[in-house]
Residue frames as a rotation matrix with the C-alpha (Angstrom) as fourth column:
MET 1
0.503 -0.691 -0.518 119.87
-0.832 -0.225 -0.508 99.90
0.234 0.687 -0.688 -60.29
PRO 2
0.932 -0.160 -0.325 121.69
0.181 0.983 0.036 96.61
0.313 -0.092 0.945 -60.63
ASN 3
0.651 -0.726 0.224 124.93
-0.697 -0.453 0.556 96.28
-0.302 -0.518 -0.801 -58.66
HIS 4
-0.049 -0.644 0.764 126.25
-0.101 0.764 0.638 93.12
-0.994 -0.046 -0.102 -60.20
LYS 5
-0.744 -0.305 -0.595 127.16
-0.587 -0.127 0.799 92.13
-0.319 0.944 -0.085 -63.67
SER 6
-0.869 0.490 0.067 124.63
0.487 0.823 0.292 89.22
0.088 0.287 -0.954 -63.69
ALA 7
-0.091 0.859 -0.503 121.91
0.609 -0.352 -0.711 91.70
-0.788 -0.371 -0.492 -62.45
GLU 8
-0.313 -0.070 -0.947 122.78
-0.477 -0.851 0.221 94.05
-0.821 0.521 0.233 -65.24
LYS 9
-0.955 -0.046 -0.292 122.47
-0.276 0.491 0.827 91.22
0.105 0.870 -0.481 -67.81
ARG 10
-0.629 0.776 -0.052 119.22
0.755 0.593 -0.281 90.10
-0.187 -0.216 -0.958 -66.32
ASP 11
-0.111 0.551 -0.827 117.93
0.120 -0.819 -0.561 93.64
-0.987 -0.161 0.025 -66.57
ARG 12
-0.576 -0.175 -0.798 118.82
-0.712 -0.371 0.596 93.77
-0.401 0.912 0.089 -70.26
GLN 13
-0.968 0.240 -0.076 117.20
0.173 0.853 0.493 90.31
0.184 0.464 -0.867 -70.88
ASN 14
-0.364 0.871 -0.330 114.08
0.687 0.012 -0.727 91.42
-0.629 -0.491 -0.602 -69.07
ALA 15
-0.204 0.247 -0.947 113.86
-0.345 -0.924 -0.166 94.58
-0.916 0.293 0.274 -71.21
THR 16
-0.817 -0.195 -0.542 114.27
-0.575 0.211 0.791 92.58
-0.040 0.958 -0.285 -74.44
ARG 17
-0.822 0.563 -0.086 111.67
0.565 0.825 -0.001 89.94
0.070 -0.050 -0.996 -73.38
ASN 18
-0.263 0.780 -0.568 109.21
0.430 -0.432 -0.793 92.66
-0.864 -0.453 -0.222 -72.36
ALA 19
-0.428 0.065 -0.901 109.48
-0.673 -0.688 0.270 94.32
-0.603 0.723 0.338 -75.77
ILE 20
-0.914 0.052 -0.402 108.84
-0.265 0.674 0.690 91.00
0.307 0.737 -0.602 -77.53
ASN 21
-0.654 0.727 -0.209 105.90
0.724 0.522 -0.450 90.13
-0.218 -0.446 -0.868 -75.28
THR 22
-0.292 0.587 -0.755 104.34
-0.028 -0.794 -0.607 93.55
-0.956 -0.156 0.249 -75.74
THR 23
-0.634 -0.055 -0.771 104.61
-0.735 -0.266 0.623 93.23
-0.239 0.962 0.128 -79.49
ASN 24
-0.911 0.293 -0.290 103.03
0.153 0.893 0.422 89.76
0.383 0.340 -0.859 -79.54
ARG 25
-0.494 0.770 -0.403 100.26
0.691 0.067 -0.720 90.75
-0.527 -0.634 -0.565 -77.07
THR 26
-0.393 0.319 -0.862 99.51
-0.418 -0.897 -0.142 93.89
-0.819 0.305 0.486 -79.19
ARG 27
-0.783 0.051 -0.619 99.23
-0.600 0.199 0.775 91.85
0.163 0.979 -0.126 -82.35
LEU 28
-0.828 0.502 -0.249 96.93
0.539 0.835 -0.107 89.28
0.154 -0.223 -0.962 -80.61
ARG 29
-0.410 0.691 -0.596 94.64
0.444 -0.420 -0.792 91.94
-0.797 -0.589 -0.135 -79.16
GLY 30
-0.517 0.140 -0.845 94.41
-0.600 -0.763 0.241 93.76
-0.610 0.632 0.478 -82.42
SER 31
-0.887 0.168 -0.430 93.38
-0.241 0.627 0.741 90.67
0.394 0.761 -0.516 -84.37
ILE 32
-0.642 0.687 -0.341 90.73
0.760 0.513 -0.398 89.80
-0.098 -0.515 -0.852 -81.75
LYS 33
-0.325 0.519 -0.791 89.34
0.077 -0.819 -0.569 93.34
-0.943 -0.246 0.227 -81.77
LYS 34
-0.754 0.033 -0.656 89.21
-0.618 -0.373 0.691 93.29
-0.222 0.927 0.302 -85.59
LEU 35
-0.834 0.435 -0.338 87.21
0.261 0.852 0.454 90.07
0.485 0.291 -0.825 -85.59
ARG 36
-0.460 0.690 -0.559 84.86
0.781 0.015 -0.625 91.32
-0.423 -0.724 -0.546 -82.89
ALA 37
-0.519 0.258 -0.815 84.25
-0.300 -0.948 -0.109 94.50
-0.801 0.188 0.569 -84.88
VAL 38
-0.840 0.174 -0.515 83.30
-0.477 0.219 0.851 92.53
0.260 0.960 -0.101 -87.92
ILE 39
-0.700 0.597 -0.392 81.00
0.662 0.749 -0.042 90.33
0.269 -0.289 -0.919 -85.83
ALA 40
-0.518 0.487 -0.704 79.36
0.408 -0.583 -0.703 93.46
-0.752 -0.651 0.104 -84.38
THR 41
-0.629 0.253 -0.735 78.55
-0.646 -0.697 0.312 94.70
-0.434 0.671 0.601 -87.86
GLY 42
0.317 0.799 0.511 76.89
-0.353 0.600 -0.718 91.39
-0.880 0.047 0.472 -88.75
ASP 43
0.295 -0.240 -0.925 79.10
-0.953 -0.007 -0.302 90.67
0.066 0.971 -0.231 -91.73
ALA 44
0.791 0.102 0.603 79.07
-0.302 0.922 0.241 86.81
-0.532 -0.373 0.760 -91.83
GLN 45
0.862 -0.481 0.162 81.46
0.393 0.429 -0.813 86.42
0.322 0.764 0.559 -94.80
GLY 46
0.313 -0.792 0.524 83.94
-0.428 -0.610 -0.667 88.87
0.848 -0.015 -0.530 -93.44
ALA 47
0.398 -0.113 0.910 83.85
-0.900 0.144 0.411 87.13
-0.177 -0.983 -0.044 -90.05
GLN 48
0.903 -0.048 0.428 84.37
0.086 0.994 -0.068 83.73
-0.422 0.098 0.901 -91.63
ALA 49
0.693 -0.692 0.202 87.39
0.241 -0.042 -0.970 85.12
0.680 0.721 0.137 -93.53
LEU 50
0.141 -0.662 0.736 88.95
-0.675 -0.608 -0.418 86.62
0.724 -0.438 -0.532 -90.43
LEU 51
0.838 0.299 0.457 88.30
-0.546 0.501 0.672 83.71
-0.028 -0.812 0.582 -88.07
PRO 52
0.802 -0.584 -0.127 91.23
0.555 0.807 -0.204 81.44
0.221 0.093 0.971 -89.30
GLU 53
0.038 -0.824 0.565 93.67
0.145 -0.555 -0.819 84.40
0.989 0.113 0.098 -89.16
THR 54
0.277 0.161 0.947 92.52
-0.800 -0.508 0.321 85.21
0.533 -0.846 -0.012 -85.61
ILE 55
0.969 0.140 0.204 92.79
-0.225 0.839 0.496 81.62
-0.102 -0.527 0.844 -84.47
SER 56
0.497 -0.867 0.040 96.24
0.613 0.319 -0.723 81.44
0.614 0.384 0.690 -85.97
ALA 57
-0.038 -0.528 0.848 97.25
-0.293 -0.806 -0.515 84.50
0.955 -0.268 -0.124 -84.03
ILE 58
0.590 0.345 0.730 95.86
-0.791 0.067 0.608 83.07
0.161 -0.936 0.312 -80.80
ASP 59
0.955 -0.289 -0.060 97.79
0.294 0.951 0.097 79.75
0.029 -0.111 0.993 -81.35
LYS 60
0.211 -0.931 0.299 100.98
0.446 -0.181 -0.877 81.61
0.870 0.318 0.377 -82.05
SER 61
0.089 -0.131 0.987 100.58
-0.694 -0.719 -0.033 83.61
0.715 -0.682 -0.155 -78.81
VAL 62
0.934 0.223 0.279 100.31
-0.355 0.663 0.659 80.34
-0.038 -0.715 0.698 -76.95
GLN 63
0.721 -0.693 -0.016 103.48
0.592 0.627 -0.506 79.11
0.361 0.356 0.862 -78.53
LYS 64
-0.093 -0.783 0.615 105.31
0.202 -0.620 -0.758 82.26
0.975 0.054 0.215 -77.62
GLY 65
-0.477 -0.093 -0.874 104.09
0.833 0.270 -0.483 82.14
0.281 -0.958 -0.051 -74.02
VAL 66
-0.886 0.152 0.438 101.99
-0.150 -0.988 0.039 85.22
0.439 -0.031 0.898 -74.19
LEU 67
0.025 0.983 0.181 98.64
-0.946 -0.035 0.321 83.48
0.322 -0.180 0.930 -73.51
HIS 68
-0.574 -0.104 0.812 97.81
-0.506 0.825 -0.253 80.36
-0.643 -0.556 -0.526 -71.48
ARG 69
-0.975 0.127 -0.184 96.48
-0.092 0.525 0.846 77.51
0.204 0.842 -0.500 -73.55
ASN 70
-0.433 0.870 -0.235 93.18
0.866 0.329 -0.375 77.31
-0.249 -0.366 -0.897 -71.62
ALA 71
-0.103 0.385 -0.917 92.60
0.095 -0.914 -0.394 80.97
-0.990 -0.128 0.058 -72.16
ALA 72
-0.769 -0.220 -0.600 93.38
-0.566 -0.203 0.799 80.57
-0.298 0.954 0.032 -75.83
ALA 73
-0.852 0.522 0.030 90.89
0.492 0.781 0.384 77.68
0.177 0.342 -0.923 -76.09
ARG 74
-0.217 0.806 -0.551 88.28
0.707 -0.260 -0.657 79.88
-0.673 -0.532 -0.514 -74.38
HIS 75
-0.305 0.008 -0.952 88.87
-0.408 -0.905 0.123 82.76
-0.861 0.426 0.279 -76.82
LYS 76
-0.928 -0.147 -0.343 88.70
-0.373 0.305 0.876 80.46
-0.024 0.941 -0.338 -79.80
ALA 77
-0.676 0.737 -0.013 85.52
0.736 0.673 -0.073 78.75
-0.045 -0.059 -0.997 -78.65
ARG 78
-0.083 0.680 -0.728 83.74
0.452 -0.626 -0.636 82.01
-0.888 -0.382 -0.255 -77.94
LEU 79
-0.428 -0.184 -0.885 84.81
-0.575 -0.699 0.424 83.68
-0.697 0.691 0.194 -81.21
THR 80
-0.991 0.079 -0.112 83.93
-0.031 0.665 0.746 80.59
0.133 0.742 -0.657 -83.26
GLY 81
-0.461 0.874 -0.151 80.51
0.813 0.348 -0.467 80.44
-0.356 -0.338 -0.871 -81.56
HIS 82
-0.060 0.414 -0.908 79.81
-0.022 -0.910 -0.413 84.11
-0.998 -0.005 0.063 -82.44
VAL 83
-0.708 -0.250 -0.661 80.86
-0.630 -0.200 0.751 83.54
-0.320 0.947 -0.016 -86.05
ASN 84
-0.938 0.346 0.033 78.62
0.330 0.857 0.396 80.47
0.109 0.382 -0.918 -86.24
GLU 85
-0.193 0.876 -0.442 75.67
0.619 -0.240 -0.747 82.38
-0.761 -0.418 -0.496 -84.90
LEU 86
-0.213 0.068 -0.975 76.11
-0.499 -0.865 0.048 84.90
-0.840 0.497 0.218 -87.70
THR 87
-0.848 -0.201 -0.490 76.27
-0.529 0.367 0.765 82.29
0.026 0.908 -0.418 -90.40
ALA 88
-0.790 0.611 0.055 73.21
0.579 0.771 -0.265 80.44
-0.204 -0.177 -0.963 -89.04
LYS 89
-0.215 0.723 -0.656 71.08
0.063 -0.660 -0.748 83.59
-0.975 -0.202 0.097 -89.52
């Protein structure tokens, strides 16, 4: 329990930031899971349609500080590779 005014304010700020980060992280994870599910079914056209949306969500999460830029690059590279494998078949 905070004992100072500044600690109370910091507690409120942390709660607000946590809610925002949770929302953004959930949105990111949901879009990645959706794309991975489409890739698992083998639907090349569906995967190609979802890939730009997912990459956009990943880039936005980097801008909002939810995901590190190197982790984002790794996610984008792997997902793009999986989609390219589907379209090559």
